[in-house]
Every structure is written in C-alpha cells, then in structure tokens.
N, C-alpha and C positions, 0 to 999 in steps of 0.2 A: 374452531376453525383450524385447519392444517395449513401451515405455511412452510415451504421448502426453500432452502438456501443451497445453491449448487456452485462449487468452485473447483478450480484445477489444483488446489493445494489444501489439505486439511489444516495446515498451519495457519493459512489465511482466515479460515472460518473461525478458528479458535482465538486468534489474536486481533483480527480486524473488525469482526462483526458480532462478537459475543455480546456486546452491550445492547445491540439492536434486538437480537432474538431473546435476550433476557427480559427486555421490556415487553416484548410480545408475550412471553410466558406470563408476566405479571398481568397482562390484559386477557388472560384465559386461553391463549392459543396453544396448539400443539406444534412443535417444531420438528421438521425433518431436515437433517443435514446430510448432504451428499458430496463426497470428495474422495479422491484416491487415498488409499491408506498411507499413513506416515507415522513417525515416531510417537506422536501425541494423539493418535486417533482415538484411543480409549477415553480421553478426556472429553470427547465430543458427545458422549452419551450421558443421559441424566434423566431426572424426573420430567416427563412430558417432552423429552428430547430423544429422538431416535436417529442413529447414524447409520448410513448405508454407504459402503465403499464401492467404487467402480474403478476399472483399469483405464489409465489415460497416459499416453506419452505426449507431452506438451509439444515437442518439436518433430514428431513423426508425421510423415505424409504417406504411410503405407495403407492402402485401401482396406486390407483385412483388419488391421488394428482399429481403423477409424469406424468401420461398420460395427465391430464388436463394442466399441465405446457407446455408439448410438443405441444399440440394442439393449445394453445394460441400463442406460438411463430410461429408455422406454419401459422396460420391465419394472424398474423401481417406481416410476410414476403410475403405471397401470396398477401395480399391487398396492399402492398406498393412497392414490387419488388425492393429492394435495389440492387445496382450493386455489392456491396462488404460488407461483415459483419465481424466485429471484435468481438469475444467472449472472455469474461473474467470469470475465476473461473469454477469449475467443472461442475455444472449443466447447465449453459449457454453453456459451451463448448460441452457438450453431446447433449442436446436436440436441441440447436440452430444449431449445426453442421449438425445433421441429417435433420432437417427441411430445412436448406439451400441446402443441397445436393439433397433432393427430388425435390426442385424447381430449381435445376441447378444454384444456386447462389454461387460464390466463397466465401470462408470464411477463417479466420485465428483464431486459438485457442491460447489464451495467458494463460500460466500457471503462475499465479501471486504468487503462493506459493504452496508447497506440502500439507500443512495442514493435513487433514485426509487421504490423499493418503499415507502418511508415518507414520501414527499414530498407533502404536501397541496396544493402549488401545481400539481401535474400529476396530477389525479385519474384521467384516462384511462390514463396510463401506470401509475399505482399499481394500478388495478383489473386491468389487463393483467398486471402483475407477480404479483399474488395468484393469478390463474388459472394463469399459467405455472408457478409453483412447485408448485401442487397436482399437476400432471403430472410435474414433475421429481422430486418426492418419491416418486411411485409407481414411476418407471422407473429411478432411480439406485440404486446400491448403498448409498451413504451420502451424508449432507449434513453438510458441515463449516462451522463458524462460527469467527470470529476472537475473539469475546468472548461472555460469557454474556448481556449485555444484548441484543445483536442476536438471539441464539438465542431468548431469552424473548419478544421482540417478534414475531419470525417465527412461533414456534410458536403464539402466540395467534391468528394469522390463517390459518396453514397447518399443520394438525396433522402432526407428524413422529413416527413410532414411535421410542421411546427407543433401540432397538438400531441405528438408522440415524444417530444424531447423534454428533458429536464436536466438541470445541473444540480448534482448532489455535492454539498460542501464537505468533501472528504467522507470517511467512513464513520465519523463521529468519535469524539474523544470523551472518555469518562474523566472529567476534570476533578473528580473526587479522588479517584485512584492515582491519576497523574497530576500530582500537586507538589509544590516546592517542599523540600525536606527541611529547609531552614538551618540557620547556624553555620553555613559554609563560609569560610574566610579565605584569605589569600594563602594558599598552600605553598609549600616549598616547590612542589612540582605542579605543573599545569597539564592536566590530562585532556587531550582531544579525543573524542570517541566517534568512530564511524560504526554504524550498525546497519546490516542489510545483506542482500545476496552478494556473494563475492564474484562479481562479473565486471568486465572492463568498463561497461557503460556506466557504472557507478562512479567512475573517475578515480579509481585507485591508483592508476599509473601516474596521474597528475598529483595525487596526494603524496605518493612516495617521493616524487621529485621535489615537491614543495617542502616536505619534511626535512629532506637533506639540505635544503637552503636555510631552513629556520633553525635547526638544532645547533649549528656552530655559533649562532648569534644568541640564542636563548636555550642554553643547555638544560634548563628546567622543563622544557616542553617534551611531553611524551605523547605518542600516537598509538591508539589502541583500535584494534579491529574486532568486531563482534558480528558473527554471521555464519551462514552455511554455504557450502559448496553445492553446485548444481552440475553433476558429472555429465548430464545429457545436453546441457546448454552450450551451443556453439560459441557463446561469448564468455565462457567460464574462465576464471583465472586458474591456471594449473597449480596443483599442490606444491610443485617444486619452486614455483615463483613465490608463493607465500613463504615457504621455508627459507628461500634466499633473502627475502626482505627481513625476516626475523634474525637471521644470522648477521646481517648488516647492522642490526640494531635500529632499523627504521620503524618497524611496527612491532607491537606486542599483540599476538593473536589470543583472544579470550575464549574462542570456541563458539558453540551455539547455545541458544537459550530460547525458552518460551516466555520468559519474564524479563523484560529489558529494564524494569524499574530500578533494581539494585545497581545496575551498571550506569544508568543515568544519574543516580544519586552520587556516584563515585567519580564523576567527571566534572570539569569546569565549563566545557564547551562541546557542542556536537558539530561535526563537519560532514557535509554531504556534497561532494563535487560532481554530482550526477550530470549526465548529458541530457536527461529528460526524465520527468516523473509524471504520473497521473495526478496524484496529490500526495506528497511525501508523508507517510505515516510517521516516520522517524522525526521529522521536523515538527509535526503537530504534537507528538508526545513530549519531545524535549522542551518545546516552547511552553506547553501546559505545565511542565514542572519548573518553570522559571529559569531555564537554561538559555544563555545566548547561543545562537547558531550561526554557522558560516556555511553558505550554500552557493551554488551557481545561479546566475541570473537566467533561469530557464523556466519553462512551463512546469507547474507542479511544485516549484520552489518559491518563485517570486510572489505567488499569491499568499504565501505564508510569512515570508521574511520581508520586513520593512527595513530597507538598508539604513544603517546608522541608528535605528530606533530599537528594533527587536533582534537585530543581528547584522551580519555583513554579507553582501552579495559579491561574487567574483565572476570574472568572465569564464565561460565554459571552455574546457580543454586547454586551459592556460595555467600552467604550474607556477609561472612567475607572479601572476596576479593573485593566485591562491596563496602563495607564500607571503605576499604583501599583506593580504587580509589577515592571515594567521599572526603576523608580527604586529599588525595594528591592534588585534585583540590582546596580544600579550602585553602591549604598552598601556592598556586601560587600567585604571585604578579599581579597587574593590567596589567602590560605590558606583562607578560607571558600569561595571559588569552586572551588578545587582539590579540597577535600573533597567538595563537592556533586557534582562530576564523577566522582570516584572511586567514590562511593556509587552513582551511576547505572550505571557500568560493572559493578560487582559485581552489581547487580540483573539486568542483561541477561545476564550469564554464567550466573547461577543459574536464570533463568526463560525466556529467549528465544534461547539459543544454537542454532545450526544442528543440533547433535547431538540436542537435545531434539525439535526439529520433525521431524527425519528419522525418528525412531522411529514417528511417526504414519503416515508413508508406508510404512514397512516393515511395520507392523501390517496395513494394508489389502492390501498386496501378498501377504503370507503368508496372509491370509484367503482369497484366491482361488487362490493358488499356494503351498501349504504347503511344497513342496520347494525354494522359492527360498532360495539361500544368499548371504550377504553375504561380503565379503572378510575380515571379522572372525570368521566362523562357524567 
C-alpha cells in the first residue's frame, strides 16, 4: 500500500510525523513524502520512502503561482497513484484534496492550527481560507483537528458533517526518544529555552520584556532562543530585532536545528508564551523529557500543561504575568522542579504517545482498506 504525506514544510514531515510513517513502514507500507524543498529534504528519502518536492509560497495569493502548485501536486499523485493521502496545512489541504479527488484517491485534511484562518489582521486571506475549506470539507474523506477549540471555531464557519470529524491528540510523541536524561541538579545558571519559529505570535516580545524584569532579581536566569526565521512571513521578527536583543543581553540565540533533544537536555525549563497553538510540539517534547514548562493559557497549550502540576500557565500577551511565573519557577526547589517534570512526562505517556496517535491513522486506513493488516495483527 502507498500512503502519501503532504505538508507545506519538509521540516515538519521530518520532525513531526516521522514516527507515524516509520510505523507504517514497519507494517509493510510504501511512503510518499511531498513537501517544498528545504535544508533537510535529503533526509526524507530512504528505503521504501520516496520524496517529491513541489513549489509553494505559503503566504502568496498570486493566481499563477497557485495554479502551478496545484498542477505539481496533481502530476505527483497521477504519476505515483497513492492509495491514501494525508494533507497538512491550508494550501496542501486545498490543492492536494482537489487533486486527489480528481484522481479518485481518498484523502484526509489535517487542520494543524487555525493560523490565518482566524487572523483578523489579514481579512482577505481569512475569507479565502473560509471558502477554501468549504470545498475541502466536500471533497476530503475526513477533517482532523488537533484540539476541540479549533474544531468548534472552524465548524461555526465551515459546517463539517459529524462523521467526517476527528480529534488527533497531537502529532504523536516517541516517548523513547524524548525521555528524561536524568541526573540534572540545581545548576548555577537556570536556562529557559524557547524553540520554534521566530515570529511575533510566539510571544517573544512578551518574553523579552519579562526577561528584563526577571534578570535583575535572578541574575542566574538565562534565556535562550532556538529556531528559524521565515523571511516571507508577514509576522516575522526582523533579524535586526534579534540582534538588538542579543546585544542587550536579553537572549542568547542558538540558531536552527533539526534535533531539539540536546538543547532540551541542556535547559531547566521550556517557555512558550504563544498567542495560539494547534497543539504545541515543543511542549509535548519538553514534557516527555521530564522538563517543567511555562506557557500561555491558550488553545494548544492548556491541553498539555496542568497549571501547578506539570508546569505553569500565564495570561497571553501579558509580560508582567509571564515574569511572575518565571520567578515562581525560579523559587522552586530541586525536588519541586523534578516532580513537576515527572508529572508532565506521565501526562504525555497517557494522552499523547505515538501509539495513541497511530491508532487514528490505522482507523482511517482500515476504513478504506478493511483488509489492511498491521505487524501486530
């Protein structure tokens, strides 16, 4: 059986869904990965895995470019004839779903986050998104969401039949790979790590302001940023702003990576003051590794963080409250930090483990191909 995964970033396929398609490989499937080329695209190919690049401008509204994107996906599907396609993010959901429907290939559209779908600052793209998803709902076999809040918001604007909806508990965490390193004590420095796209919506403005309030009181606190720039993103943080923060001594920028594990091993707490998430991969990975986390009390974070138990939640877009939570963490004893991290890992294993997420993929595969057998069957 050929199963295709189509995303708007090759990095996402490599880092978010590798565990899922590796399990499908173990069950005898052939995997087709489709995404725009990126720095790590070569790593997407392997035994029984074929990678096909296509051109995509995530934020473009130019008709010629959009038609070209659709035609490329259509040709890839027609030439490889996958048995089932999973699409992720708005443009793959739209163009991929149409292409698959024309070729009579069943597909699933995964809404990984509302993003510009719910962004009042870009009304043209928001209206375009609403129209797009009406067509996607009609043509796709199922629509998956990562949380109930996004589902409810979406359904109020784009009606979705109940039988087509499912909630996917994140992208699935390999709790073997993401596990506590052990032996971490109370260091002289306390490192807070943010990892993700360097855009304003991740709350970095608030984190910078909070860090400036915390550092005079707790000089041992260090704030590190790990992530990549998005030059075409209208919400991007300019390079000169990042440089200014570094010169002020607020942040230490660690660059980009495809393996966050060493950086998680080297910090004491993960911070994500995001305005909104689909289901934060960073918080899932950090919690699985037994790290306490500090995040905003918003969709995609509050489902993961249990305030006072696995981490701390702060008010969104509020640097004062974020500073309070950072100082609250800094006042915790080693034992209290350790217990918070262990509680977080327990939650991930019970609710977000790869095994749990994989069952959703198996369900839809067997829906279209009842005779499909897994290695455990």
